Structure formats: C-alpha cells, structure tokens
C-alpha positions as a Python dict, from the first residue, in 0.01 Angstrom:
ca = {
    (1, 'L'): (0, 0, 0),
    (2, 'N'): (295, 238, 110),
    (3, 'D'): (495, 158, -197),
    (4, 'F'): (167, 224, -410),
    (5, 'A'): (101, 553, -251),
    (6, 'E'): (462, 661, -290),
    (7, 'A'): (457, 586, -659),
    (8, 'R'): (129, 771, -696),
    (9, 'L'): (303, 1057, -519),
    (10, 'V'): (581, 1065, -754),
    (11, 'L'): (397, 1013, -1077),
    (12, 'E'): (75, 1209, -1036),
    (13, 'A'): (287, 1535, -889),
    (14, 'E'): (492, 1543, -1199),
    (15, 'L'): (206, 1465, -1422),
    (16, 'A'): (17, 1772, -1273),
    (17, 'G'): (328, 1984, -1314),
    (18, 'F'): (351, 1898, -1708),
    (19, 'C'): (-33, 1935, -1724),
    (20, 'A'): (-12, 2288, -1596),
    (21, 'E'): (260, 2360, -1867),
    (22, 'R'): (142, 2170, -2177),
    (23, 'A'): (-244, 2103, -2148),
    (24, 'T'): (-447, 2262, -2410),
    (25, 'N'): (-748, 2506, -2314),
    (26, 'E'): (-967, 2202, -2420),
    (27, 'D'): (-796, 1971, -2179),
    (28, 'L'): (-812, 2209, -1878),
    (29, 'A'): (-1208, 2278, -1967),
    (30, 'S'): (-1251, 1886, -1967),
    (31, 'I'): (-1057, 1857, -1622),
    (32, 'E'): (-1251, 2139, -1468),
    (33, 'A'): (-1593, 1997, -1596),
    (34, 'L'): (-1518, 1653, -1425),
    (35, 'V'): (-1468, 1859, -1102),
    (36, 'D'): (-1771, 2063, -1151),
    (37, 'E'): (-1968, 1734, -1179),
    (38, 'M'): (-1816, 1598, -848),
    (39, 'E'): (-1973, 1870, -629),
    (40, 'P'): (-2344, 1747, -664),
    (41, 'A'): (-2212, 1378, -667),
    (42, 'I'): (-2108, 1422, -313),
    (43, 'Q'): (-2479, 1383, -221),
    (44, 'Q'): (-2513, 1064, -401),
    (45, 'P'): (-2385, 704, -358),
    (46, 'P'): (-2016, 711, -405),
    (47, 'E'): (-1989, 497, -718),
    (48, 'H'): (-2038, 809, -948),
    (49, 'F'): (-1803, 1009, -767),
    (50, 'R'): (-1546, 745, -773),
    (51, 'E'): (-1572, 736, -1138),
    (52, 'L'): (-1534, 1106, -1170),
    (53, 'D'): (-1231, 1097, -927),
    (54, 'L'): (-1055, 844, -1153),
    (55, 'S'): (-1138, 1017, -1464),
    (56, 'F'): (-1003, 1355, -1311),
    (57, 'H'): (-658, 1172, -1243),
    (58, 'L'): (-654, 1008, -1588),
    (59, 'A'): (-732, 1347, -1763),
    (60, 'I'): (-442, 1519, -1584),
    (61, 'G'): (-227, 1239, -1717),
    (62, 'S'): (-352, 1301, -2069),
    (63, 'G'): (-314, 1682, -2034),
    (64, 'S'): (48, 1615, -1951),
    (65, 'K'): (120, 1528, -2300),
    (66, 'N'): (366, 1245, -2170),
    (67, 'E'): (250, 917, -2313),
    (68, 'V'): (501, 735, -2128),
    (69, 'L'): (397, 852, -1780),
    (70, 'T'): (25, 856, -1888),
    (71, 'A'): (54, 482, -1971),
    (72, 'L'): (228, 422, -1635),
    (73, 'L'): (-79, 582, -1473),
    (74, 'K'): (-315, 391, -1673),
    (75, 'H'): (-123, 62, -1597),
    (76, 'I'): (-184, 116, -1225),
    (77, 'R'): (-533, 204, -1277),
    (78, 'G'): (-665, -80, -1105),
    (79, 'G'): (-501, -4, -790),
    (80, 'L'): (-578, 338, -820),
    (81, 'H'): (-953, 250, -855),
    (82, 'E'): (-931, 39, -536),
    (83, 'L'): (-756, 322, -326),
    (84, 'I'): (-1015, 593, -448),
    (85, 'S'): (-1299, 352, -344),
    (86, 'K'): (-1138, 311, -18),
    (87, 'S'): (-1078, 665, 20),
    (88, 'L'): (-1448, 735, -19),
    (89, 'L'): (-1493, 534, 301),
    (90, 'L'): (-1327, 801, 504),
    (91, 'P'): (-1544, 1042, 698),
    (92, 'A'): (-1603, 1337, 456),
    (93, 'G'): (-1376, 1183, 192),
    (94, 'M'): (-1564, 1303, -101),
    (95, 'E'): (-1597, 1667, 15),
    (96, 'M'): (-1231, 1681, 88),
    (97, 'A'): (-1139, 1504, -233),
    (98, 'Y'): (-1364, 1774, -433),
    (99, 'K'): (-1204, 2066, -240),
    (100, 'Q'): (-867, 1929, -311),
    (101, 'H'): (-938, 1875, -665),
    (102, 'R'): (-1080, 2217, -707),
    (103, 'Q'): (-741, 2348, -581),
    (104, 'I'): (-550, 2139, -820),
    (105, 'V'): (-777, 2279, -1125),
    (106, 'D'): (-702, 2625, -1002),
    (107, 'A'): (-326, 2564, -1023),
    (108, 'L'): (-355, 2398, -1354),
    (109, 'K'): (-557, 2704, -1507),
    (110, 'Q'): (-297, 2944, -1349),
    (111, 'R'): (-44, 2734, -1578),
    (112, 'N'): (153, 2721, -1252),
    (113, 'P'): (347, 2393, -1250),
    (114, 'A'): (509, 2425, -897),
    (115, 'K'): (172, 2483, -748),
    (116, 'A'): (-4, 2218, -950),
    (117, 'R'): (277, 1966, -816),
    (118, 'E'): (232, 2087, -469),
    (119, 'M'): (-151, 2076, -475),
    (120, 'M'): (-135, 1722, -590),
    (121, 'R'): (125, 1611, -349),
    (122, 'S'): (-101, 1769, -60),
    (123, 'H'): (-402, 1594, -200),
    (124, 'L'): (-217, 1236, -234),
    (125, 'R'): (-45, 1286, 115),
    (126, 'S'): (-389, 1352, 299),
    (127, 'F'): (-537, 1046, 144),
    (128, 'Q'): (-237, 840, 204),
    (129, 'R'): (-265, 914, 577),
    (130, 'G'): (-631, 815, 566),
    (131, 'Y'): (-542, 472, 377),
    (132, 'K'): (-320, 381, 651),
    (133, 'V'): (-579, 457, 925),
    (134, 'L'): (-843, 260, 702),
    (135, 'F'): (-604, -13, 648),
    (136, 'H'): (-515, -60, 1008),
    (137, 'A'): (-875, -25, 1122),
    (138, 'T'): (-969, -324, 876),
    (139, 'A'): (-678, -541, 915),
    (140, 'P'): (-746, -877, 1056),
    (141, 'G'): (-721, -911, 1431),
    (142, 'Q'): (-814, -524, 1460),
}
C-alpha cells in the first residue's frame, strides 16, 4: 500500500506539473467539467463520484502530453480505482476530494506547474494518511 501511494505521489505530481505547462484550453475545460460534476455527486451514492475522480486523474495524465507517463498511470488504474473507492469510505472523503481537486484545477488554469505539483502532492498525501488509518482499522485482528 505504501509503495503504491509513493508511486502515485511521484507520478501524479509530475503529471500535474506537465499538465499545467502543456494542456490545451480544451483539456483544461474537460478537467474542470469533471470537477464541476463532482460537487452534486457528493450527495449521491459514491460510485458516480469514484468514476469522476478516476477520470479526473486520468485526464490530468492526458493533459500532460507525456504518453509514457500517462501509460504508466493507466497501467496502475486498477489499483488507483481500488484506492479511490476506499478513500470514499473516509468521513467526508468526497467533500475533501472535491475541494482538493478544485485547488488542483485552479493551479492548472493558472498555468503554474509548481503549484499544480504541490496541490497534487498535498491531495495525495492527505488521502495516503487516510488509507493507512482505514487499512489498519480493517486489517484482520483489529
């Protein structure tokens, strides 16, 4: 779990930085539309939010215009899907993810690679802490 979270941190932070530099206006509009759709999805069962969340991360990869790194992100999609699903079990997980995604989008739209990387790192670290709590709480013998 920790290795996977660290890999995401390295990979997705860089993808966010590249996306801020290289994404087209259409790419950014698509990413923002996903986040816009997340807000009302908070009040629904988590499946729809989970799909939007996964699409958001993959869209940032696509907007990076780095085919190799985007392929790596797609390769770990199964694990990513599982972690996102678990993160939605955290108290207020969808609300927190929405707010953090909004901050990432703002950095992307500002074309600020350093801020985009930092916002993505912050987002992933906050959920990494939550995964550890959730993992320990659901581990056999707990």
